[in-house]
C-alpha positions as CSV (number, residue, x, y, z in Angstrom):
1,M,0.0,0.0,0.0
2,I,2.8,2.4,1.0
3,I,4.7,1.5,-2.2
4,N,1.6,2.1,-4.3
5,M,1.1,5.5,-2.6
6,K,4.7,6.4,-3.2
7,R,4.3,5.6,-6.9
8,I,1.1,7.7,-7.1
9,I,2.9,10.6,-5.4
10,L,5.9,10.2,-7.7
11,S,3.7,10.1,-10.8
12,F,1.8,13.2,-9.7
13,A,5.1,15.0,-9.1
14,L,6.3,14.1,-12.6
15,L,3.1,15.2,-14.2
16,L,3.2,18.5,-12.3
17,L,6.8,19.0,-13.3
18,F,5.9,18.3,-16.9
19,A,3.0,20.8,-16.8
20,L,5.2,23.5,-15.3
21,N,7.9,22.9,-17.9
22,N,5.3,23.2,-20.7
23,Y,3.8,26.3,-19.1
24,G,7.1,28.0,-18.8
25,Q,8.4,26.8,-22.2
26,M,9.8,29.5,-24.5
27,T,9.2,29.4,-28.2
28,L,10.9,31.0,-31.1
29,E,7.8,33.1,-32.0
30,M,7.4,34.2,-28.4
31,C,10.9,35.5,-28.5
32,K,10.3,37.4,-31.7
33,V,7.1,39.0,-30.4
34,K,8.8,40.0,-27.1
35,M,11.8,41.3,-29.0
36,Q,9.6,43.5,-31.1
37,A,8.0,45.0,-28.0
38,N,11.2,45.4,-26.0
39,Y,13.7,46.8,-28.6
40,P,14.3,50.6,-28.1
41,L,13.7,51.3,-31.7
42,I,10.0,50.6,-31.2
43,K,9.7,54.0,-29.7
44,Q,10.4,55.5,-33.2
45,Y,6.9,54.7,-34.4
46,D,5.2,57.0,-31.8
47,L,7.8,59.7,-32.4
48,L,7.2,59.6,-36.2
49,E,3.5,59.9,-35.8
50,K,3.9,62.9,-33.5
51,T,6.3,64.4,-36.0
52,R,3.7,63.9,-38.7
53,E,1.0,65.5,-36.6
54,Y,3.1,68.6,-35.7
55,S,4.4,69.0,-39.2
56,L,0.9,68.8,-40.8
57,D,-0.5,71.2,-38.2
58,N,2.3,73.7,-39.1
59,V,1.6,73.4,-42.8
60,A,-2.2,73.8,-42.3
61,K,-1.5,77.1,-40.4
62,G,-0.2,78.5,-43.7
63,N,-3.8,79.2,-44.5
64,L,-4.2,81.5,-41.5
65,P,-3.9,85.3,-42.1
66,Q,-0.3,86.4,-41.8
67,V,0.1,89.5,-39.6
68,S,3.3,91.6,-39.6
69,L,4.3,94.8,-37.8
70,S,6.9,97.1,-39.1
71,S,8.2,100.5,-38.3
72,K,10.8,102.8,-39.9
73,A,12.3,106.2,-39.5
74,T,14.2,107.7,-42.5
75,Y,15.9,110.9,-43.5
76,Q,16.2,111.7,-47.2
77,S,18.2,114.3,-49.0
78,E,15.3,115.6,-51.1
79,V,11.6,115.7,-50.9
80,T,8.7,116.2,-53.4
81,K,8.1,119.8,-54.3
82,L,5.5,121.5,-56.5
83,P,7.0,122.8,-59.7
84,I,5.1,126.0,-59.5
85,Q,4.9,129.0,-57.1
86,I,1.6,130.7,-56.3
87,P,1.9,134.4,-55.3
88,N,1.0,135.2,-51.7
89,V,0.7,131.4,-51.0
90,N,3.3,129.8,-48.8
91,I,3.3,126.0,-49.4
92,K,5.2,124.3,-46.6
93,E,7.8,121.9,-47.6
94,I,7.5,118.2,-46.6
95,N,9.9,117.2,-43.8
96,K,13.0,115.3,-44.9
97,D,12.7,113.1,-41.8
98,Q,9.8,110.7,-42.2
99,Y,8.2,108.1,-39.8
100,Q,5.9,105.1,-40.3
101,V,4.4,102.3,-38.2
102,M,2.5,99.7,-40.2
103,V,0.4,96.6,-39.6
104,E,0.0,94.4,-42.6
105,V,-2.4,91.4,-42.9
106,K,-2.0,88.9,-45.8
107,Q,-4.5,86.2,-46.7
108,N,-3.4,83.6,-49.1
109,L,-6.1,82.7,-51.8
110,W,-4.1,80.3,-54.0
111,D,-0.5,79.3,-53.6
112,G,-0.1,77.2,-56.8
113,G,-0.5,74.0,-54.8
114,E,2.5,74.5,-52.6
115,M,0.6,73.8,-49.3
116,K,-0.9,70.6,-50.7
117,S,2.5,69.5,-51.9
118,Q,4.0,70.3,-48.5
119,K,1.4,68.0,-46.8
120,E,2.2,65.3,-49.3
121,L,5.9,65.7,-48.7
122,T,5.4,65.4,-44.9
123,N,3.4,62.3,-45.3
124,S,5.8,60.7,-47.8
125,S,8.8,61.5,-45.6
126,I,7.2,60.0,-42.5
127,T,6.2,57.0,-44.5
128,V,9.8,56.5,-45.7
129,N,11.1,56.8,-42.1
130,R,8.5,54.4,-40.8
131,E,9.3,51.8,-43.5
132,K,13.0,52.1,-42.6
133,V,12.1,51.4,-39.0
134,N,10.2,48.3,-40.2
135,V,13.3,47.2,-42.1
136,D,15.5,47.6,-39.0
137,M,13.0,45.8,-36.8
138,Y,12.6,43.0,-39.2
139,A,16.4,42.5,-39.3
140,L,16.3,41.7,-35.6
141,N,14.5,38.4,-36.4
142,E,17.8,37.1,-37.9
143,R,19.6,37.8,-34.6
144,I,16.9,36.0,-32.7
145,N,17.2,33.0,-35.0
146,Q,20.9,32.8,-34.5
147,L,20.7,33.1,-30.7
148,Y,17.7,30.7,-30.4
149,F,19.0,28.0,-32.6
150,G,22.5,28.4,-31.1
151,I,21.0,27.6,-27.7
152,L,19.2,24.6,-29.1
153,L,22.4,23.3,-30.7
154,L,24.2,23.7,-27.4
155,D,21.4,21.8,-25.7
156,E,21.8,18.9,-28.1
157,Q,25.5,18.9,-27.5
158,L,25.0,18.8,-23.8
159,K,22.6,15.8,-24.2
160,Q,25.2,14.0,-26.2
161,N,27.9,14.9,-23.7
162,Q,25.7,13.4,-20.9
163,L,25.3,10.2,-23.0
164,L,29.1,10.0,-23.5
165,Q,29.6,10.4,-19.8
166,D,27.1,7.6,-19.1
167,D,28.9,5.3,-21.6
168,L,32.3,6.2,-20.1
169,G,30.9,5.5,-16.6
170,Q,29.7,2.1,-17.7
171,S,33.0,1.4,-19.4
172,Y,34.8,2.4,-16.2
173,Q,32.8,-0.1,-14.1
174,R,33.4,-2.8,-16.7
175,I,37.2,-2.2,-16.9
176,E,37.3,-2.0,-13.1
177,A,35.9,-5.5,-12.9
178,F,38.5,-6.6,-15.5
179,V,41.2,-5.2,-13.3
180,K,40.0,-7.1,-10.3
181,N,40.0,-10.3,-12.5
182,G,43.5,-9.5,-13.8
183,I,42.4,-9.0,-17.4
184,A,43.1,-5.2,-17.5
185,H,45.6,-2.9,-15.8
186,D,45.1,0.2,-13.6
187,S,46.5,2.3,-16.5
188,D,43.4,1.3,-18.5
189,L,41.2,2.8,-15.8
190,D,43.4,6.0,-15.9
191,E,42.7,6.2,-19.7
192,I,39.0,6.1,-19.1
193,R,39.3,8.6,-16.2
194,V,41.1,11.0,-18.5
195,E,38.3,10.8,-21.1
196,Q,35.7,11.4,-18.3
197,L,37.6,14.5,-17.2
198,N,37.8,15.7,-20.8
199,T,34.1,15.2,-21.3
200,K,33.4,17.1,-18.1
201,Q,35.5,20.0,-19.3
202,K,33.6,20.1,-22.5
203,K,30.4,20.2,-20.6
204,T,31.6,23.2,-18.6
205,A,32.5,25.0,-21.8
206,L,29.2,24.2,-23.3
207,M,27.3,25.4,-20.2
208,A,29.2,28.6,-20.2
209,S,28.4,29.2,-23.9
210,R,24.8,28.4,-23.3
211,Q,24.6,30.9,-20.5
212,A,26.2,33.6,-22.6
213,Y,23.7,32.9,-25.4
214,L,20.8,32.9,-22.9
215,Q,21.8,36.2,-21.5
216,M,22.0,37.8,-24.9
217,L,18.6,36.4,-25.8
218,S,17.2,37.7,-22.5
219,Q,18.5,41.1,-23.2
220,M,16.9,41.1,-26.7
221,I,13.5,40.1,-25.5
222,G,13.6,42.2,-22.3
223,E,12.8,39.2,-20.0
224,N,15.1,37.1,-17.9
225,I,15.1,33.5,-19.1
226,A,16.0,31.1,-16.3
227,P,18.5,28.4,-17.2
228,G,15.9,25.7,-16.3
229,I,13.3,27.0,-18.8
230,P,13.3,24.8,-21.9
231,L,13.3,26.2,-25.4
232,E,10.9,24.5,-27.7
233,K,12.4,23.1,-30.8
234,P,10.4,24.6,-33.7
235,A,8.4,22.3,-35.9
236,K,9.8,21.4,-39.3
237,I,8.0,23.4,-41.9
238,E,8.0,23.2,-45.7
239,T,10.8,24.9,-47.4
240,P,9.5,28.3,-48.5
241,S,9.9,29.5,-52.1
242,A,12.8,31.7,-53.0
243,D,10.7,34.7,-53.9
244,S,11.4,37.7,-51.7
245,D,8.6,40.0,-52.8
246,E,7.3,40.3,-49.2
247,R,10.4,41.7,-47.6
248,P,9.9,45.1,-45.9
249,E,12.8,46.5,-47.8
250,L,10.7,46.5,-50.9
251,Q,8.0,48.6,-49.2
252,W,10.8,51.0,-48.2
253,F,12.0,51.3,-51.8
254,D,8.5,52.0,-52.9
255,A,8.0,54.6,-50.3
256,Q,11.2,56.3,-51.4
257,N,10.0,56.4,-55.0
258,A,6.7,57.8,-53.8
259,L,8.6,60.5,-52.0
260,L,10.5,61.4,-55.2
261,Q,7.2,61.7,-57.1
262,T,5.9,64.0,-54.4
263,Q,9.0,66.1,-54.7
264,Q,8.4,66.4,-58.4
265,K,4.9,67.8,-57.7
266,A,6.5,70.3,-55.3
267,L,8.8,71.5,-58.0
268,D,5.8,72.1,-60.3
269,A,4.0,74.0,-57.6
270,R,7.0,76.2,-56.9
271,V,6.9,77.8,-60.3
272,R,3.2,78.7,-60.3
273,P,1.9,82.2,-59.4
274,H,0.4,83.1,-56.0
275,F,-2.8,85.1,-55.4
276,G,-3.8,86.7,-52.1
277,L,-5.5,89.6,-50.3
278,F,-3.7,92.1,-48.3
279,A,-4.6,95.0,-45.9
280,Q,-2.2,97.6,-44.6
281,G,-2.9,100.0,-41.7
282,A,-0.3,102.6,-40.9
283,Y,0.3,105.7,-38.9
284,G,3.1,108.0,-40.1
285,N,4.3,111.3,-41.3
286,P,3.6,111.8,-44.2
287,G,0.6,109.7,-44.8
288,L,-0.9,108.9,-48.2
289,N,-1.4,112.6,-48.7
290,M,2.2,113.6,-49.3
291,L,1.3,117.3,-49.0
292,K,-0.1,116.9,-45.6
293,N,2.9,117.5,-43.3
294,K,1.7,115.8,-40.1
295,F,1.2,112.4,-38.5
296,T,-1.9,110.8,-39.9
297,P,-3.4,107.3,-40.0
298,Y,-4.2,105.6,-43.3
299,Y,-4.9,102.2,-44.8
300,T,-4.6,100.2,-48.1
301,V,-6.4,97.1,-49.2
302,G,-6.1,95.1,-52.4
303,V,-5.4,91.9,-54.3
304,K,-1.8,90.8,-54.9
305,L,-0.3,88.5,-57.5
306,T,3.3,87.3,-57.1
307,W,5.2,85.1,-59.5
308,N,8.8,84.1,-58.7
309,F,10.5,83.3,-62.0
310,G,13.8,82.7,-60.2
311,S,12.9,79.0,-59.6
312,L,12.7,78.5,-63.3
313,Y,16.4,78.9,-63.6
314,T,17.1,75.6,-61.7
315,L,13.9,73.7,-62.6
316,H,15.5,71.6,-65.3
317,N,18.4,70.6,-63.1
318,D,16.1,69.9,-60.1
319,R,14.1,67.6,-62.3
320,S,17.2,65.9,-63.5
321,L,18.4,65.4,-59.9
322,L,15.1,63.8,-59.0
323,E,15.3,61.5,-62.0
324,N,18.8,60.6,-61.1
325,S,17.7,59.8,-57.5
326,R,14.9,57.6,-58.9
327,Q,17.3,55.6,-61.0
328,Q,19.6,55.2,-58.0
329,Q,16.7,53.8,-56.0
330,N,15.8,51.4,-58.8
331,V,19.4,50.2,-58.9
332,N,19.4,49.8,-55.1
333,K,16.2,47.8,-55.3
334,D,17.7,45.5,-58.1
335,V,20.8,45.0,-56.0
336,F,18.7,44.0,-53.0
337,L,16.6,41.6,-55.0
338,F,19.7,40.1,-56.6
339,N,21.4,39.6,-53.2
340,T,18.3,38.1,-51.5
341,R,17.8,35.7,-54.4
342,L,21.5,34.7,-54.1
343,E,21.1,34.1,-50.4
344,A,17.9,32.2,-50.9
345,T,19.6,30.0,-53.5
346,Q,22.5,29.4,-51.1
347,E,20.1,28.4,-48.3
348,N,18.1,26.1,-50.6
349,N,21.3,24.3,-51.6
350,S,22.3,24.1,-47.9
351,I,18.9,22.6,-47.0
352,T,19.2,20.1,-49.8
353,S,22.7,19.1,-48.8
354,M,21.7,18.8,-45.1
355,R,18.8,16.5,-45.9
356,K,21.0,14.2,-47.9
357,Q,23.6,14.1,-45.1
358,M,20.8,13.3,-42.6
359,E,19.7,10.3,-44.7
360,E,23.1,8.6,-43.8
361,D,23.2,9.7,-40.1
362,D,21.2,6.8,-38.7
363,E,23.1,4.3,-40.7
364,I,26.4,5.7,-39.5
365,I,25.2,5.6,-35.9
366,R,24.1,2.0,-36.3
367,L,27.5,1.0,-37.7
368,R,29.4,3.0,-35.1
369,S,27.4,1.3,-32.4
370,N,28.2,-2.2,-33.8
371,I,31.9,-1.2,-33.9
372,R,31.9,0.0,-30.4
373,K,30.2,-3.2,-29.1
374,S,32.7,-5.3,-31.0
375,A,35.5,-3.2,-29.4
376,E,34.1,-3.8,-25.9
377,A,33.9,-7.5,-26.6
378,K,37.5,-7.6,-27.8
379,V,38.7,-5.7,-24.7
380,A,36.9,-8.3,-22.6
381,N,38.8,-11.0,-24.5
382,G,42.0,-9.2,-24.2
383,T,42.5,-8.7,-28.0
384,L,42.1,-4.9,-28.0
385,S,43.4,-2.1,-25.9
386,V,41.2,0.1,-23.9
387,I,42.5,3.1,-25.8
388,E,41.2,1.7,-29.1
389,M,37.8,1.0,-27.4
390,L,37.7,4.6,-26.1
391,R,38.3,5.8,-29.7
392,Q,35.3,3.8,-30.9
393,I,33.2,5.2,-28.0
394,D,34.2,8.7,-29.0
395,A,33.5,8.0,-32.6
396,E,29.9,6.7,-31.8
397,S,29.3,9.8,-29.6
398,L,30.5,12.0,-32.4
399,A,28.2,10.3,-34.9
400,R,25.2,10.9,-32.6
401,Q,26.3,14.5,-32.0
402,T,26.6,15.0,-35.8
403,K,23.1,13.8,-36.3
404,S,21.6,16.1,-33.6
405,T,23.7,19.0,-35.0
406,H,22.4,18.3,-38.5
407,E,18.8,18.4,-37.2
408,I,19.3,21.9,-35.6
409,E,21.2,23.2,-38.6
410,L,18.5,22.0,-41.0
411,L,15.9,23.9,-38.9
412,L,18.1,27.0,-38.8
413,D,18.6,26.9,-42.6
414,I,14.8,26.5,-43.1
415,Y,14.0,29.4,-40.8
416,Q,16.8,31.5,-42.2
417,L,15.2,31.0,-45.7
418,K,11.9,31.9,-44.2
419,Y,13.6,35.1,-42.9
420,I,15.1,35.9,-46.3
421,T,11.8,35.4,-48.1
422,N,9.5,36.7,-45.3
423,K,7.2,33.7,-45.9
C-alpha cells in the first residue's frame, strides 16, 4: 500500500513538473514577439506619428492670415516739391525726416498647390522613415534566429555529452571489474578517467556558452530566461519559395520612389503664381497725402499677384536630380533583390545538402554502435586495448552529435530561408 502510494505521489510530481515545464516553455515566435515589443527602436513609431501630426499642423496654419508689424524712421536728401509757385501762398515743404508704423495682414487665396505638396511631402517623408524602422525591426529576427538555434544546438551537444559520460561510466565499471580479475591494468582505468575529465571539461565550456547565449537572448526580449526554462524546438516546416517579394525593404524602396514623385509635384507647384489679399494699416508722417505734413493714419487694401521666376532657372536641373535619384533607387532595389535571391539559392542548396547528409546519419550511428560493441567484446577477450575502445566510443558519440547538429542546422537553414523570403 505504501509502495503504491509512493508511486502515485511520484507520478503526480512528474506530471506536475511536466506541466510546469510546458507552461514555462519558451518558443521562437514568443521570443520574436517579445523582442519587437522590447527593442528601443520601437519608440520611433510613436515619435514619427507625433512628427507627422506637428508638421501637418504647421503646414495647415499656412492658410491663416499672416500678420506683420513694421516701423521705420528715415531721412532723405530731397523731398517732393510743387513745380510752380503761387503768389501770396506759402506752401510748406515736406519734412525730410519721415516716420511710419505699419500693420499688414495677408491672406493667401491660392499658392499654386505648394501647401498641398508640403502636406504630401510630410506624409511621404514620414512613411519612408516608418518603413526604414520596419526594415531595421525585421532585421532583428535574424539575430533572434541565431541566438535561439544556437542555444538549441548547445542543448543537443549537452545531451550527447551526458550520454558520453554515461557510456564512459559504464566502461569504467566494466574495466574496473576486468582489473580485479587481472584482465586489465590500472592504467586502463586511468585512460577512461582522462576521457571522463575531458568530457566534463567540454560540458563546462558548453554550459558557459549556453549561459552567454541565454543572457543575450534575455536582453533582446527584455525578459530574464532562467536556465531551467526549456526552449521549444520549432516544428519542421515546408521549405518556402525563393521569392522575396514580401520583404519590408521593398516597401521601403516603394516609399522612397513615392517621395520622389511628391518632390516632383512640389517643383511644379513652386513655379506657379500666388494670389492673395492684403490690408495695410499705418500711422506716419507723411501719410498717403504727401502734401499733408503731419502724422496721420491711413490704410490700403487690395489683391496681390506674385510670381517668382527665379525658380525656373534651376527647374530643369532639379528635375534631372530627381530622375537621377529615382534611377539610383531602382538600382538599389535591383541589387537588394539580386542579393536576396542569391542568399535564398544558397540556403536552398544548404537545405538540400543537409537533408542528404541526414539520410546517412542513422546508418552511420548503427555501424558505429556495432563497432563500439565489438571493441568492448575484444577488450573483454584481451585482444584490443582500452585506448582503441575509447576511440570507438568517441566515434559513436561524435556520430550521434553530428546527427543532432544536422537536425538543428536544418531547422536553422529553413527558418533562415523563411527570414530571407519573409514567408
